[in-house]
C-alpha positions as CSV (number, residue, x, y, z in Angstrom):
1,M,-31.0,-22.5,1.4
2,T,-27.5,-24.1,1.3
3,Q,-24.3,-22.2,2.3
4,E,-23.3,-22.1,-1.3
5,D,-26.6,-20.6,-2.4
6,L,-26.3,-18.0,0.4
7,A,-22.8,-17.1,-0.6
8,R,-23.8,-16.6,-4.2
9,E,-26.8,-14.4,-3.1
10,V,-24.5,-12.3,-0.9
11,L,-21.9,-11.8,-3.7
12,A,-24.6,-10.8,-6.1
13,E,-25.7,-8.0,-3.9
14,V,-22.4,-6.2,-4.0
15,S,-23.0,-2.8,-5.5
16,Q,-20.3,-0.8,-7.3
17,A,-22.4,2.3,-7.0
18,K,-22.6,2.0,-3.2
19,L,-18.9,1.3,-3.0
20,M,-18.2,4.5,-5.0
21,E,-20.7,6.5,-3.0
22,Y,-19.0,5.5,0.3
23,T,-15.5,6.2,-1.0
24,E,-16.4,9.6,-2.5
25,T,-18.1,10.6,0.7
26,I,-15.3,9.6,3.0
27,A,-12.6,11.0,0.7
28,Q,-14.1,14.5,0.8
29,W,-12.3,15.0,4.2
30,I,-8.7,15.2,5.1
31,R,-8.7,12.8,8.1
32,L,-5.8,13.5,10.4
33,S,-6.1,11.6,13.6
34,G,-8.3,13.4,16.1
35,S,-9.2,16.2,13.8
36,P,-12.7,17.6,13.2
37,E,-12.7,16.5,9.6
38,E,-11.9,12.9,10.6
39,R,-14.7,13.1,13.1
40,K,-17.1,13.9,10.2
41,A,-16.0,10.7,8.5
42,F,-16.6,8.7,11.7
43,D,-20.0,10.3,12.1
44,Y,-20.9,9.4,8.6
45,V,-19.9,5.8,9.0
46,Q,-21.7,5.5,12.3
47,Q,-24.9,6.9,10.8
48,E,-24.8,4.4,7.9
49,L,-24.3,1.5,10.2
50,D,-27.0,2.6,12.6
51,R,-29.3,2.8,9.6
52,Y,-28.4,-0.8,8.7
53,G,-29.3,-2.0,12.2
54,F,-25.9,-2.3,13.8
55,T,-25.4,-1.6,17.5
56,T,-22.7,1.1,17.5
57,H,-20.5,2.7,20.1
58,L,-18.0,5.5,19.5
59,Y,-15.2,5.6,22.0
60,E,-12.8,8.6,22.4
61,P,-9.6,7.4,24.0
62,E,-6.6,9.7,24.6
63,A,-3.6,8.9,22.4
64,Y,-0.2,10.2,21.7
65,I,-0.4,11.6,18.1
66,S,2.2,13.3,15.9
67,L,1.3,15.4,12.8
68,P,4.0,16.7,10.5
69,E,3.6,20.3,9.5
70,E,6.6,21.6,7.5
71,A,10.2,21.0,6.5
72,R,13.0,22.8,4.6
73,L,16.4,21.6,3.4
74,Q,19.2,24.0,2.2
75,V,22.6,23.1,0.8
76,L,25.0,25.7,2.3
77,S,28.3,24.5,0.8
78,P,30.1,23.9,-1.6
79,E,27.1,25.7,-3.3
80,Q,23.8,27.0,-2.2
81,R,20.5,25.3,-3.2
82,E,17.1,24.7,-1.6
83,I,15.6,21.2,-1.9
84,R,12.0,20.2,-1.5
85,A,11.4,18.1,1.6
86,I,8.8,16.8,4.0
87,T,9.1,15.7,7.6
88,H,7.3,12.8,9.3
89,S,5.2,11.9,12.3
90,F,7.3,11.8,15.5
91,S,10.3,13.6,13.9
92,L,11.8,16.1,16.3
93,S,11.1,19.7,15.5
94,T,14.2,21.9,15.1
95,P,14.6,25.4,16.5
96,P,13.1,28.0,14.1
97,E,16.5,28.8,12.7
98,G,17.0,25.1,11.8
99,M,20.0,22.8,12.4
100,E,23.2,22.8,10.5
101,G,25.7,19.9,10.0
102,E,28.1,18.1,7.8
103,L,26.4,15.6,5.4
104,V,27.5,12.0,5.2
105,Y,26.1,9.2,3.0
106,Q,25.3,5.7,4.4
107,T,23.9,2.9,2.4
108,Y,21.0,0.9,3.7
109,P,20.7,-2.0,4.4
110,L,24.1,-1.6,6.0
111,S,26.8,-3.8,4.4
112,P,29.9,-4.6,6.5
113,P,32.1,-1.9,5.0
114,E,29.4,0.7,5.6
115,K,29.3,-0.1,9.3
116,G,32.5,1.9,9.6
117,V,30.9,5.1,8.3
118,D,31.1,7.7,11.1
119,V,27.7,9.5,11.4
120,S,28.3,10.9,14.9
121,G,27.5,14.6,15.0
122,K,26.6,14.6,11.3
123,V,23.5,14.7,9.1
124,V,23.1,11.2,7.6
125,L,21.7,10.6,4.0
126,Q,20.2,7.2,3.3
127,D,18.3,5.6,0.4
128,G,14.8,4.4,0.9
129,R,11.7,5.5,2.8
130,V,11.7,6.3,6.5
131,M,11.5,3.2,8.6
132,P,11.8,3.0,12.4
133,V,14.8,0.6,12.3
134,K,16.7,3.0,10.0
135,V,15.9,5.9,12.4
136,L,17.0,3.9,15.4
137,E,20.3,2.8,13.8
138,A,21.2,6.3,12.7
139,E,20.5,7.7,16.1
140,K,22.4,4.9,17.8
141,G,25.4,6.0,15.6
142,G,25.0,9.5,16.9
143,A,23.5,11.2,13.8
144,I,22.1,14.7,14.7
145,A,19.6,14.6,11.8
146,Q,18.4,12.3,9.0
147,I,17.6,12.7,5.3
148,H,15.9,9.8,3.6
149,I,15.7,9.5,-0.2
150,S,12.0,8.5,-0.7
151,G,11.9,7.7,-4.4
152,E,9.9,9.2,-7.3
153,H,7.4,10.6,-4.8
154,L,7.5,11.9,-1.3
155,H,5.8,9.4,1.0
156,E,4.2,10.3,4.3
157,M,5.6,8.0,6.9
158,I,5.8,7.5,10.7
159,A,9.2,7.3,12.3
160,S,8.3,5.9,15.7
161,P,9.0,2.2,16.4
162,V,6.6,2.3,19.3
163,W,3.4,0.3,18.7
164,G,0.5,2.5,20.0
165,T,0.8,5.1,22.6
166,P,4.2,4.9,24.3
167,T,4.5,3.7,27.9
168,P,7.2,4.7,30.4
169,E,9.1,1.6,29.2
170,T,9.0,2.4,25.5
171,A,9.0,6.2,25.5
172,S,12.8,6.3,25.1
173,L,12.5,4.6,21.7
174,L,10.7,7.7,20.2
175,P,12.9,9.5,17.7
176,H,15.0,12.3,19.1
177,S,16.4,13.8,15.9
178,P,14.8,15.8,13.0
179,I,13.9,13.5,10.1
180,I,13.1,14.5,6.5
181,S,12.5,12.9,3.1
182,I,13.6,14.1,-0.4
183,L,13.1,13.0,-4.0
184,S,15.4,10.6,-5.8
185,R,16.7,13.3,-8.2
186,D,17.7,15.5,-5.2
187,G,19.3,12.5,-3.4
188,D,21.4,11.9,-6.5
189,Y,22.4,15.5,-6.5
190,L,23.6,15.3,-2.9
191,K,25.4,12.1,-3.5
192,E,27.2,13.6,-6.5
193,L,28.3,16.6,-4.3
194,L,29.6,14.3,-1.7
195,R,31.8,12.5,-4.2
196,K,33.5,15.8,-4.9
197,G,34.1,16.7,-1.2
198,P,32.5,17.9,2.0
199,V,28.9,19.1,2.0
200,R,27.2,21.2,4.6
201,V,23.4,21.5,4.9
202,R,20.8,23.2,7.1
203,L,17.4,21.6,7.7
204,S,14.3,22.7,9.6
205,T,11.3,20.6,10.7
206,K,8.1,21.3,12.5
207,T,5.7,18.7,13.9
208,W,2.8,18.8,16.2
209,T,3.2,16.0,18.8
210,G,1.1,15.6,21.8
211,W,-2.0,14.1,23.5
212,R,-5.4,14.3,21.9
213,N,-8.7,12.3,21.9
214,I,-9.2,10.0,18.9
215,P,-12.4,8.2,17.8
216,V,-12.7,4.4,17.7
217,L,-16.0,3.1,16.3
218,I,-17.3,-0.4,17.1
219,A,-20.4,-1.8,15.4
220,D,-22.0,-5.1,16.2
221,L,-24.3,-7.4,14.3
222,P,-25.2,-10.5,16.5
223,G,-24.9,-14.1,15.5
224,Q,-27.8,-16.6,15.7
225,I,-26.2,-19.8,16.8
226,E,-22.9,-19.0,18.5
227,A,-24.1,-15.6,19.7
228,D,-21.3,-15.2,22.2
229,T,-18.6,-15.2,19.5
230,F,-17.8,-12.8,16.6
231,V,-15.5,-12.2,13.7
232,M,-13.8,-8.7,13.9
233,F,-13.5,-6.9,10.5
234,S,-11.3,-3.8,10.9
235,G,-9.7,-0.9,9.1
236,H,-8.5,2.6,9.8
237,I,-10.3,5.8,8.8
238,D,-7.5,8.3,9.5
239,S,-5.6,9.3,6.4
240,W,-2.9,11.3,4.8
241,Y,-4.5,14.0,2.7
242,Y,-7.9,12.8,1.2
243,G,-6.9,9.2,1.4
244,A,-9.4,7.8,-1.1
245,M,-7.1,4.8,-1.6
246,D,-5.6,4.6,1.9
247,N,-8.0,4.0,3.4
248,G,-11.3,5.2,1.9
249,T,-11.7,2.2,-0.4
250,A,-11.3,-0.2,2.6
251,N,-13.8,1.8,4.7
252,A,-16.2,1.5,1.7
253,T,-15.6,-2.3,1.6
254,M,-16.4,-2.5,5.3
255,L,-19.6,-0.5,4.9
256,E,-20.8,-2.6,2.0
257,V,-20.1,-5.9,3.8
258,G,-22.1,-4.4,6.7
259,R,-25.0,-3.4,4.5
260,I,-25.2,-6.8,2.8
261,L,-24.8,-8.9,5.9
262,A,-27.3,-6.9,7.9
263,G,-29.8,-8.0,5.3
264,H,-28.9,-11.7,6.1
265,R,-28.5,-11.4,9.8
266,Q,-30.8,-14.4,10.5
267,A,-28.2,-16.5,8.6
268,L,-25.2,-15.4,10.6
269,R,-23.8,-18.2,12.7
270,R,-21.5,-15.9,14.6
271,G,-21.6,-12.2,15.2
272,L,-19.9,-9.6,13.0
273,R,-18.0,-6.8,14.7
274,L,-16.8,-3.9,12.5
275,A,-14.0,-1.8,14.0
276,F,-12.9,1.5,12.6
277,W,-9.6,2.9,13.9
278,S,-8.0,6.3,14.2
279,G,-4.3,6.8,15.2
280,H,-3.1,4.3,12.5
281,S,-1.1,6.7,10.4
282,H,-0.2,9.3,13.0
283,G,0.1,7.2,16.2
284,R,1.4,3.8,15.0
285,Y,-1.9,2.0,15.5
286,A,-2.8,3.9,18.7
287,G,-6.6,3.3,18.3
288,S,-6.4,-0.5,17.8
289,T,-3.7,-0.8,20.5
290,W,-6.0,1.0,23.0
291,Y,-8.9,-1.3,22.0
292,A,-6.7,-4.4,22.5
293,D,-5.6,-3.2,25.9
294,T,-9.0,-2.1,27.1
295,F,-11.1,-5.0,25.9
296,W,-8.5,-7.8,26.1
297,E,-10.6,-10.3,28.1
298,E,-13.6,-9.9,25.7
299,L,-11.4,-10.2,22.6
300,H,-9.6,-13.3,24.1
301,D,-12.8,-15.0,25.0
302,R,-15.2,-14.1,22.2
303,C,-13.3,-13.1,19.0
304,V,-12.6,-16.1,16.8
305,A,-10.7,-14.2,14.0
306,H,-9.5,-10.8,12.9
307,V,-9.9,-9.8,9.3
308,N,-8.1,-6.5,8.3
309,V,-8.6,-4.5,5.1
310,D,-6.3,-1.8,3.9
311,S,-5.8,0.0,0.6
312,V,-7.9,-2.2,-1.7
313,G,-9.2,-1.3,-5.1
314,A,-6.1,0.0,-6.8
315,K,-6.1,0.3,-10.5
316,G,-4.7,-2.9,-12.0
317,A,-4.4,-4.6,-8.6
318,T,-5.3,-8.1,-9.8
319,I,-2.9,-10.2,-7.7
320,L,-4.6,-11.7,-4.6
321,S,-2.2,-14.6,-4.1
322,E,0.2,-12.9,-1.7
323,A,-2.2,-11.9,1.0
324,C,-1.1,-12.1,4.6
325,T,-2.4,-14.9,6.8
326,M,-1.5,-16.7,10.0
327,A,-0.9,-20.4,9.9
328,E,-4.2,-21.1,11.6
329,M,-6.1,-19.4,8.9
330,R,-4.0,-20.5,5.9
331,D,-6.3,-23.3,4.6
332,F,-9.4,-21.1,5.1
333,A,-7.8,-18.1,3.3
334,S,-6.5,-20.4,0.5
335,A,-10.0,-21.8,-0.1
336,I,-11.5,-18.3,-0.3
337,I,-8.9,-16.9,-2.7
338,A,-9.1,-20.0,-5.0
339,E,-12.9,-20.0,-5.1
340,Q,-13.2,-16.3,-5.8
341,T,-10.2,-15.6,-8.0
342,G,-8.8,-18.9,-9.2
343,Q,-5.4,-17.9,-7.8
344,T,-3.3,-20.0,-5.5
345,L,-2.4,-18.4,-2.2
346,S,1.3,-18.3,-1.5
347,G,0.8,-16.2,1.6
348,R,3.0,-14.0,3.7
349,R,3.7,-13.6,7.4
350,F,2.3,-10.5,8.9
351,G,4.7,-7.6,9.5
352,R,4.4,-4.4,11.5
353,A,1.4,-3.1,9.7
354,G,-2.3,-3.2,9.3
355,D,-3.4,-2.7,13.0
356,Q,-2.2,-6.2,13.9
357,S,-2.6,-5.3,17.5
358,F,-4.4,-8.4,18.6
359,W,-1.8,-11.2,18.5
360,G,-1.4,-11.1,22.3
361,C,-5.1,-11.7,22.7
362,G,-4.7,-15.1,20.9
363,I,-6.8,-14.1,17.9
364,P,-5.8,-15.5,14.5
365,S,-5.6,-12.9,11.6
366,L,-5.9,-13.0,7.9
367,F,-5.6,-10.5,5.0
368,M,-4.7,-6.8,5.1
369,S,-3.6,-5.2,1.9
370,L,-5.4,-7.9,0.0
371,S,-4.9,-6.9,-3.7
372,E,-1.6,-6.0,-5.4
373,Q,-0.5,-4.6,-8.7
374,P,1.9,-6.8,-10.9
375,P,5.6,-6.5,-9.9
376,D,7.8,-3.9,-11.6
377,N,11.2,-2.3,-11.1
378,S,10.1,1.3,-10.5
379,E,11.7,3.3,-7.8
380,A,8.4,3.4,-5.9
381,A,8.1,-0.4,-6.1
382,R,11.7,-0.9,-4.9
383,A,11.1,1.5,-2.0
384,F,7.9,-0.3,-1.0
385,A,9.7,-3.6,-1.1
386,L,12.4,-2.3,1.2
387,L,9.6,-1.2,3.6
388,T,7.7,-4.4,3.6
389,G,10.4,-7.0,3.0
390,G,8.7,-8.4,-0.1
391,P,9.7,-8.4,-3.8
392,P,9.2,-5.3,-5.9
C-alpha cells in the first residue's frame, strides 16, 4: 500500500458519530483545573486510549492555579447603579466590603496623548478583553483596580503574564490589583458618566488562588521504523463551564486520531504521543510547562514536532488558511492544507497561546486553533483581534 492509499484509508475512517460521542461525554463536566469533575474527563480519555492499545501514564504535578468565583460593581456617584461583572484568574481578591475609588478612562492601545492620563490611586476603565500587558501597564501606572470592557459577552480570561507556575524570579509579575470585566453597554454608560464629571465606584472580587495537583495525561503509540522518535499531538482538557468548544471538540479530535492510528500502528514510521493538559485556562499553561521542564531531555532528543489543537469545529469555521506554523514546518503545513482543503496557507507566527511551552526544547510547532469563521466587524471579533493581534 502506498502512502497516498494509506492516507485515503485513514481519512475514510473518520467517524462523525464518534467525534460527537467524545465531545458530548467530555462536555458533561465543568472541568476547572484540578477539580474532581475535570478528573472524570481525564479518566474517561485514559480509559478510551487504554482500550485502543496506547500505553498511558497519568501524572499529577502540583501547580499554582487561580479560579475566579464572584465579582460585583456598583456606581456610587453621581448616581447609584449596580453593573453585572465577572472577575478573572489571578485577580486580587478585595476585602469583603470591596474597594472604592475614582474612575478614570484610558484608551487601549495607548496613544501618545493618553500616556498622560493619571491612573495612580484610581480605578481604570479600558476597552477590550483582559490581557496581561494591559494589566501590567495599569498597575505600573499605579491603578488600584481595573475594569475592562469585554464586548457583547463577558469572556473568561487569565490576567497573569507568567507562563506556567511562577518561580521566585517571576512571582512579582502576578497581578496585585482586583480586575473585573463588564459588557459594552455598561462600559458605554460609564464613559458617558465620565464625560459629565467625576465618577466614583465600588468593586468587589473573590478568587481562589493557590497550590493544587492537576492531571497531565500522556499516551504513547510506538513507531515501527524510527521507534526512538515521536510526534506530540496535544490539547488541554480543562475548561470554562462545560467547554464543548474550548476544548471538548479538540479532545474529541485527539481521541479520534488515536483510535484510527491505533488501527494502523504497523504503518507508523515514528511514534505518536498524545498529551492532554490541565492548568491551561486557570494556570497559564501550567501543565504543559511542568511537562516541558520535567521531560526536557527526552523532548529535546526524541520529539520531532509538536502539533497542538484548540477549539476546532465551530459552526461556519471554514477558513484554514491562517493556521499558526513555525518556519521549519511551513512547507509541510502548506502541503497538508492545500491537499485537504484547496486553500493556500498564509500562516501566522505563534503567540502566547495554545500550550506552546516547548520552543526551548528545540521542537518545531504547527497548528493550534486550526479553523476560523469568516471575518466580521462584530464587537466580539474586534475584541478577539485585539487579544490575538490578527484581523477581525
